[in-house]
N, C-alpha and C positions, 0 to 999 in steps of 0.2 A: 492675588497679584503674583505673577511669576518673577523670578529673579532674571535680570538682564545682564548680558556680557558688558563689562566695563568699556571695551574697545569698539565693538560693532553693534551693540544694542540688540543682539538676537536673544530670544527668550531661552532660558535654561530650565530644563525640567529638574536636573540634579546638578548641584555644584560639585564638580570633581577637581577643578583647579582654581587657584587664586593667584593674584598678582599683587605684590606688596607695593603700596603707594605710601611712602613715608611711614606713618604709624598704623595705617589701615591696610587690610587685605581685601581686595576687590575680586568678585567672581569673574572668571573669563571662560569662554567656550574652548573646546578642544583645538579648533583651528587657530585662534589667537594665541593660545598657550604655546602651540608648536612654533608659531612665528617668533614669539619672544624668546623661546629656548634656542632656536636656530640663530637668531640675531645675536644673542649673548655668546654662543659658541664661536660665531664668526669674529666678533670683536676680540675675544680672548685669544684666538689663533693668530690674529694680526694679518698683515698683508702678505 
């Protein structure tokens, strides 16, 4: 059974990135990881 991305459920061959959900770290794909990073940078920069 392959690991699936936490956000989009795509199958991951290798887990390169994780997303911290409270006390757990969930595997995420490259695309979803970049979306979360960009979203975090945008909220830190402000309007």
